[in-house]
TIDORO-67571 format. One record per residue (C-alpha): x, y, z. Coordinates in pm, whole numbers, m for minus. Example, Ala and Ser with C-alpha at 12.3 -4.5 7.8 and 13.67 -1.06 7.14 Angstrom:
<u 1230&v m450&w 780>
<u 1367&v m106&w 714>
***
This chain:
<u 994&v 2189&w m3983>
<u 628&v 2150&w m4100>
<u 368&v 2035&w m3844>
<u 11&v 1961&w m3926>
<u m312&v 2144&w m3783>
<u m383&v 1816&w m3603>
<u m100&v 1593&w m3604>
<u 200&v 1809&w m3438>
<u 449&v 1798&w m3137>
<u 209&v 1996&w m2918>
<u 13&v 1818&w m2640>
<u m379&v 1919&w m2631>
<u m401&v 2216&w m2388>
<u m775&v 2349&w m2477>
<u m1114&v 2213&w m2534>
<u m1091&v 2387&w m2879>
<u m805&v 2197&w m2969>
<u m951&v 1854&w m2857>
<u m1256&v 1922&w m3027>
<u m1113&v 1973&w m3343>
<u m918&v 1639&w m3309>
<u m1253&v 1469&w m3221>
<u m1416&v 1609&w m3499>
<u m1169&v 1411&w m3738>
<u m1332&v 1080&w m3735>
<u m1104&v 786&w m3742>
<u m808&v 1039&w m3743>
<u m810&v 1028&w m4137>
<u m640&v 1396&w m4170>
<u m442&v 1336&w m3852>
<u m272&v 1030&w m3999>
<u m239&v 1210&w m4337>
<u m63&v 1502&w m4187>
<u 180&v 1250&w m3987>
<u 324&v 1138&w m4310>
<u 474&v 1498&w m4350>
<u 560&v 1566&w m3986>
<u 942&v 1611&w m3957>
<u 1158&v 1451&w m3673>
<u 1307&v 1721&w m3460>
<u 1629&v 1513&w m3443>
<u 1832&v 1748&w m3217>
<u 1536&v 1735&w m2966>
<u 1522&v 1361&w m3000>
<u 1874&v 1333&w m2934>
<u 1857&v 1593&w m2609>
<u 1558&v 1344&w m2502>
<u 1781&v 1069&w m2513>
<u 2100&v 1194&w m2325>
<u 1866&v 1330&w m2071>
<u 1671&v 1010&w m2013>
<u 1805&v 712&w m2176>
<u 2043&v 621&w m1883>
<u 2274&v 324&w m1792>
<u 2005&v 73&w m1706>
<u 1813&v 109&w m2058>
<u 2118&v 136&w m2250>
<u 2241&v m190&w m2058>
<u 1937&v m379&w m2165>
<u 1987&v m294&w m2499>
<u 2355&v m380&w m2512>
<u 2315&v m718&w m2274>
<u 2040&v m870&w m2491>
<u 2174&v m1207&w m2581>
<u 1898&v m1260&w m2875>
<u 1829&v m1593&w m2724>
<u 1475&v m1598&w m2778>
<u 1353&v m1700&w m2450>
<u 1102&v m1406&w m2467>
<u 938&v m1532&w m2768>
<u 704&v m1786&w m2662>
<u 602&v m1533&w m2370>
<u 455&v m1301&w m2635>
<u 101&v m1357&w m2727>
<u 160&v m1146&w m3046>
<u 418&v m1387&w m3149>
<u 221&v m1705&w m3070>
<u m108&v m1554&w m3271>
<u 108&v m1422&w m3564>
<u 230&v m1781&w m3676>
<u 545&v m1739&w m3465>
<u 653&v m1452&w m3706>
<u 1026&v m1361&w m3610>
<u 951&v m994&w m3619>
<u 707&v m1035&w m3334>
<u 971&v m1172&w m3075>
<u 990&v m902&w m2812>
<u 1381&v m846&w m2832>
<u 1329&v m791&w m3237>
<u 1062&v m522&w m3160>
<u 1237&v m319&w m2906>
<u 1615&v m321&w m3085>
<u 1427&v m258&w m3436>
<u 1264&v 51&w m3283>
<u 1437&v 210&w m2948>
<u 1749&v 26&w m3020>
<u 1791&v 186&w m3340>
<u 1719&v 551&w m3247>
<u 1971&v 500&w m2963>
<u 2231&v 362&w m3216>
<u 2154&v 666&w m3438>
<u 2152&v 896&w m3159>
<u 1796&v 1031&w m3271>
<u 1882&v 1103&w m3634>
<u 1583&v 904&w m3770>
<u 1333&v 1002&w m4019>
<u 942&v 999&w m3999>
<u 920&v 672&w m4144>
<u 1095&v 505&w m3893>
<u 914&v 693&w m3609>
<u 598&v 602&w m3781>
<u 715&v 209&w m3767>
<u 805&v 263&w m3392>
<u 443&v 399&w m3332>
<u 295&v 111&w m3510>
<u 526&v m135&w m3319>
<u 492&v 23&w m2962>
<u 105&v 28&w m2971>
<u m5&v m265&w m3210>
<u 280&v m487&w m3110>
<u 292&v m474&w m2769>
<u 71&v m399&w m2457>
<u 331&v m347&w m2207>
<u 213&v m672&w m2008>
<u 542&v m734&w m1893>
<u 502&v m1086&w m1939>
<u 829&v m1136&w m2146>
<u 1021&v m963&w m1873>
<u 952&v m1283&w m1668>
<u 1133&v m1520&w m1888>
<u 1417&v m1304&w m1969>
<u 1747&v m1460&w m1816>
<u 1884&v m1100&w m1794>
<u 1585&v m945&w m1645>
<u 1532&v m698&w m1912>
<u 1180&v m534&w m1850>
<u 1065&v m488&w m2212>
<u 761&v m327&w m2070>
<u 948&v m42&w m1944>
<u 1155&v m4&w m2257>
<u 844&v m4&w m2455>
<u 648&v 277&w m2249>
<u 972&v 476&w m2269>
<u 979&v 437&w m2644>
<u 594&v 561&w m2636>
<u 730&v 866&w m2470>
<u 979&v 934&w m2724>
<u 702&v 898&w m3007>
<u 462&v 1122&w m2798>
<u 727&v 1394&w m2779>
<u 771&v 1390&w m3140>
<u 412&v 1386&w m3219>
<u 402&v 1004&w m3354>
<u 128&v 878&w m3139>
<u m195&v 709&w m3250>
<u m507&v 969&w m3285>
<u m700&v 806&w m2989>
<u m417&v 823&w m2756>
<u m357&v 1196&w m2814>
<u m731&v 1249&w m2761>
<u m697&v 1040&w m2421>
<u m417&v 1234&w m2322>
<u m588&v 1565&w m2395>
<u m885&v 1440&w m2203>
<u m697&v 1426&w m1909>
<u m524&v 1756&w m1953>
<u m866&v 1940&w m2026>
<u m1124&v 1765&w m1793>
<u m868&v 1586&w m1531>
<u m1054&v 1271&w m1648>
<u m1094&v 1054&w m1969>
<u m1400&v 1059&w m2196>
<u m1472&v 1444&w m2126>
<u m1657&v 1369&w m1787>
<u m1648&v 1687&w m1586>
<u m1676&v 1676&w m1204>
<u m2016&v 1814&w m1228>
<u m2106&v 1521&w m1470>
<u m1968&v 1267&w m1197>
<u m2144&v 1430&w m915>
<u m2473&v 1428&w m1120>
<u m2424&v 1052&w m1208>
<u m2389&v 973&w m823>
<u m2707&v 1146&w m753>
<u m2888&v 1007&w m1053>
<u m2774&v 641&w m945>
<u m2918&v 686&w m604>
<u m3247&v 808&w m742>
<u m3261&v 514&w m993>
<u m3221&v 269&w m690>
<u m3433&v 423&w m428>
<u m3716&v 209&w m477>
<u m3526&v m139&w m399>
<u m3256&v 72&w m175>
<u m3427&v 354&w m3>
<u m3161&v 428&w 223>
<u m2886&v 436&w m30>
<u m2649&v 725&w m44>
<u m2313&v 812&w m228>
<u m2155&v 1035&w 30>
<u m1965&v 1318&w m164>
<u m1642&v 1492&w m10>
<u m1704&v 1360&w 350>
<u m1380&v 1379&w 555>
<u m1186&v 1128&w 764>
<u m1427&v 839&w 607>
<u m1260&v 484&w 641>
<u m1280&v 452&w 237>
<u m1226&v 700&w m39>
<u m1366&v 548&w m345>
<u m1195&v 629&w m679>
<u m1354&v 514&w m1024>
<u m1293&v 467&w m1365>
<u m1443&v 733&w m1585>
<u m1603&v 475&w m1808>
<u m1829&v 412&w m1539>
<u m2015&v 748&w m1529>
<u m2009&v 781&w m1907>
<u m2093&v 406&w m1995>
<u m2138&v 189&w m1672>
<u m2303&v 391&w m1437>
<u m2447&v 79&w m1272>
<u m2136&v m3&w m1135>
<u m2117&v 292&w m926>
<u m2434&v 206&w m775>
<u m2333&v m155&w m748>
<u m2038&v m60&w m547>
<u m2254&v 184&w m322>
<u m2503&v m116&w m250>
<u m2205&v m319&w m146>
<u m2039&v m66&w 78>
<u m2395&v 14&w 225>
<u m2450&v m375&w 297>
<u m2096&v m404&w 440>
<u m2159&v m119&w 675>
<u m1852&v 67&w 537>
<u m1805&v 452&w 612>
<u m1689&v 554&w 278>
<u m1715&v 858&w 47>
<u m1610&v 981&w m311>
<u m1444&v 1276&w m411>
<u m1598&v 1551&w m635>
<u m1235&v 1622&w m765>
<u m967&v 1382&w m843>
<u m1234&v 1089&w m875>
<u m1096&v 936&w m1199>
<u m793&v 733&w m1107>
<u m744&v 608&w m1472>
<u m439&v 741&w m1702>
<u m471&v 727&w m2081>
<u m190&v 934&w m2056>
<u 6&v 661&w m1928>
<u m85&v 443&w m2233>
<u m3&v 777&w m2470>
<u 357&v 826&w m2326>
<u 244&v 1175&w m2190>
<u 425&v 1187&w m1890>
<u 356&v 1535&w m1789>
<u m28&v 1470&w m1817>
<u 8&v 1151&w m1630>
<u 179&v 1346&w m1341>
<u m91&v 1606&w m1355>
<u m370&v 1347&w m1319>
<u m225&v 1166&w m1053>
<u m161&v 1502&w m860>
<u m525&v 1554&w m883>
<u m612&v 1224&w m724>
<u m371&v 1286&w m440>
<u m491&v 1621&w m385>
<u m840&v 1443&w m334>
<u m683&v 1204&w m79>
<u m483&v 1482&w 97>
<u m807&v 1706&w 122>
<u m1047&v 1449&w 255>
<u m776&v 1208&w 466>
<u m949&v 906&w 448>
<u m817&v 610&w 626>
<u m749&v 418&w 278>
<u m845&v 453&w m82>
<u m1022&v 146&w m239>
<u m999&v 179&w m651>
<u m1274&v 12&w m878>
<u m1217&v m307&w m1093>
<u m936&v m139&w m1336>
<u m587&v m275&w m1378>
<u m441&v 20&w m1542>
<u m588&v 268&w m1303>
<u m456&v 65&w m1013>
<u m103&v 78&w m1192>
<u m107&v 451&w m1254>
<u m244&v 567&w m932>
<u m60&v 314&w m691>
<u 210&v 147&w m867>
<u 363&v 431&w m1104>
<u 183&v 733&w m985>
<u 406&v 802&w m638>
<u 709&v 822&w m873>
<u 546&v 1061&w m1134>
<u 445&v 1297&w m839>
<u 781&v 1291&w m703>
<u 715&v 1089&w m385>
<u 1036&v 969&w m270>
<u 866&v 707&w m50>
<u 712&v 555&w m370>
<u 352&v 561&w m155>
<u 29&v 728&w m202>
<u m79&v 983&w 33>
<u m278&v 706&w 201>
<u m278&v 313&w 186>
<u m415&v 233&w m134>
<u m601&v m115&w m225>
<u m761&v m250&w m536>
<u m1128&v m352&w m553>
<u m1049&v m735&w m553>
<u m847&v m666&w m213>
<u m1137&v m520&w m56>
<u m1377&v m773&w m167>
<u m1172&v m1065&w m50>
<u m1133&v m880&w 288>
<u m1517&v m815&w 313>
<u m1591&v m1175&w 264>
<u m1325&v m1288&w 498>
<u m1433&v m1096&w 793>
<u m1785&v m1147&w 728>
<u m1912&v m795&w 649>
<u m2031&v m984&w 327>
<u m2206&v m1302&w 362>
<u m2276&v m1515&w 30>
<u m2608&v m1712&w 31>
<u m2467&v m2061&w m69>
<u m2777&v m2149&w m285>
<u m2697&v m1861&w m492>
<u m2325&v m1957&w m576>
<u m2210&v m1969&w m911>
<u m2286&v m2310&w m1022>
<u m2182&v m2321&w m1367>
<u m1812&v m2390&w m1462>
<u m1648&v m2024&w m1409>
<u m1283&v m1928&w m1481>
<u m1096&v m1592&w m1399>
<u m890&v m1326&w m1627>
<u m589&v m1215&w m1426>
<u m519&v m829&w m1484>
<u m161&v m787&w m1609>
<u m156&v m449&w m1404>
<u m252&v m581&w m1082>
<u m123&v m943&w m1103>
<u 218&v m891&w m1266>
<u 292&v m546&w m1155>
<u 144&v m555&w m817>
<u 141&v m932&w m733>
<u m247&v m948&w m623>
<u m245&v m1310&w m721>
<u m452&v m1454&w m412>
<u m724&v m1188&w m375>
<u m915&v m1291&w m661>
<u m905&v m1650&w m591>
<u m1012&v m1611&w m229>
<u m1314&v m1429&w m368>
<u m1382&v m1729&w m615>
<u m1382&v m1977&w m323>
<u m1649&v m1796&w m173>
<u m1879&v m1743&w m479>
<u m1826&v m2041&w m713>
<u m1874&v m2404&w m697>
<u m1683&v m2499&w m990>
<u m1383&v m2273&w m1046>
<u m1131&v m2355&w m1313>
<u m809&v m2185&w m1363>
<u m672&v m2093&w m1713>
<u m356&v m2221&w m1796>
<u m105&v m2078&w m1750>
<u m233&v m1832&w m1468>
<u m185&v m1617&w m1197>
<u 138&v m1381&w m1286>
<u 203&v m1635&w m1586>
<u m116&v m1546&w m1727>
<u m160&v m1391&w m2087>
<u m261&v m1043&w m2123>
<u m611&v m1019&w m2234>
<u m536&v m905&w m2557>
<u m645&v m551&w m2543>
<u m420&v m381&w m2252>
<u m189&v m69&w m2303>
<u m444&v 120&w m2478>
<u m474&v m145&w m2793>
<u m859&v m173&w m2731>
<u m947&v 184&w m2811>
<u m717&v 228&w m3158>
<u m892&v 179&w m3456>
<u m565&v 169&w m3661>
<u m468&v m149&w m3506>
<u m800&v m339&w m3455>
<u m709&v m617&w m3704>
<u m376&v m649&w m3514>
<u m578&v m635&w m3187>
<u m835&v m902&w m3313>
<u m533&v m1157&w m3420>
<u m408&v m1121&w m3062>
<u m727&v m1198&w m2898>
<u m718&v m1547&w m3016>
<u m480&v m1648&w m2742>
<u m730&v m1544&w m2465>
<u m1003&v m1703&w m2703>
<u m806&v m2033&w m2681>
<u m729&v m2013&w m2306>
<u m1090&v m1979&w m2209>
<u m1238&v m2240&w m2443>
<u m962&v m2485&w m2289>
<u m1117&v m2436&w m1928>
<u m1475&v m2577&w m2066>
<u m1632&v m2250&w m1912>
<u m1861&v m2012&w m2064>
<u m1842&v m1754&w m1771>
<u m1556&v m1551&w m1720>
<u m1499&v m1319&w m1422>
<u m1296&v m980&w m1515>
<u m1215&v m752&w m1260>
<u m1070&v m517&w m1494>
<u m1237&v m258&w m1745>
<u m981&v m341&w m2028>
<u m1005&v m725&w m1947>
<u m1390&v m683&w m1956>
<u m1385&v m504&w m2304>
<u m1141&v m744&w m2453>
<u m1344&v m1039&w m2339>
<u m1661&v m882&w m2474>
<u m1490&v m782&w m2829>
<u m1360&v m1160&w m2839>
<u m1690&v m1292&w m2815>
<u m1828&v m1035&w m3072>
<u m1535&v m1143&w m3303>
<u m1552&v m1499&w m3284>
<u m1869&v m1585&w m3153>
<u m1777&v m1867&w m2908>
<u m2040&v m1840&w m2676>
<u m1896&v m1682&w m2366>
<u m2035&v m1437&w m2136>
<u m1833&v m1224&w m1889>
<u m1881&v m1020&w m1571>
<u m1731&v m770&w m1322>
<u m1719&v m886&w m947>
<u m1982&v m604&w m833>
<u m2287&v m758&w m1003>
<u m2192&v m1126&w m908>
<u m2164&v m1022&w m571>
<u m2480&v m836&w m561>
<u m2658&v m1150&w m680>
<u m2563&v m1358&w m411>
<u m2474&v m1172&w m115>
<u m2698&v m1177&w 213>
<u m2884&v m879&w 298>
<u m2954&v m786&w 649>
<u m3322&v m747&w 748>
<u m3302&v m409&w 801>
<u m3153&v m334&w 484>
<u m3378&v m554&w 259>
<u m3536&v m374&w m21>
<u m3929&v m279&w 33>
<u m4205&v m500&w m90>
***
């Protein structure tokens, strides 16, 4: 049963293995080796017998092929209503075939499953809202991704991503030392304007433990400083942890469920060690889903809850505005028409439809909804890991048309995107189509218009 040097059934476990995979630019050798990778059909059948239980099998059996899921899928709509893009077809032709064959499938089929699971579905779960039988296609595609990962048929970037979590306990090879150094660096960078600014590390019993996306220390360190300043203005008692600080999970995107559990265990250890009153997570949808919605079950927490009450940043910001901890200068409110991108992972999967709209009522004079919106909104077009997979860039860019048209129909040039994946997708949308839009996280917008108490105002 031949396996490649880079493309094989073994998860990344060491820095040396990770570096070797990273050195294969674009995954050229990796994907070539995948063509010769054999399916361990006995292992695949055993996985199905153990994990594909009555719910999944019932969903596969009761699908009436009614097509009601078709118009819910942005891939179907942006690909000229191709019947092969209907969610029911996509899952029946991949997972359904594997189940019907009891795991006796070949590498050609598994590569097709990989290409379908990662380039034709972002696991946004929108189709499940319109299924008359309540079939959750997002769960099924996530399950399919796990089967693919266990057999070595996973996109190059996703294997790297889950390997990062295994080696560094954070995506993007950001070490704990890098993280703490970044916090110190940001305080130094902002000391002229905010001389009293601190980012407390490992403070026990604080009111808030703040968790981030590793993209922030790597690519958006100012986001950390902006969060610190807003906590500072609001008078919050808060801290960050020196370990378990990254709440993201590329492992979830990859279908590497063991690594997903390891990552969330690390985050929960930080919660239990520092004992904050609550956790507030940064502006990231999938990180919130991984840590708060799915994480407790990966970690075996029978109550389905995180060790401390956990909130998304939009919940904290809405609360701070409502309570007066943050006050907006009316003269500095957004004057131009502005719209809002709802993140699938905290809107559809966690029901946070109103917090963002409450925030918009404080900061925008001309807020315009996309159509549809809230839990009916379309995915940004880059979720589920799709933003970062070079193999599927063409498919991703076609899918972005749906969000482009939604934004343009509002008449707005500014899009508020309180989610890292949404931020990146809208940024790339503008790069691809050049339609003249801009985009922003909440933090920099709030910081531009918040009233600063006199004793906290920057030095002259």
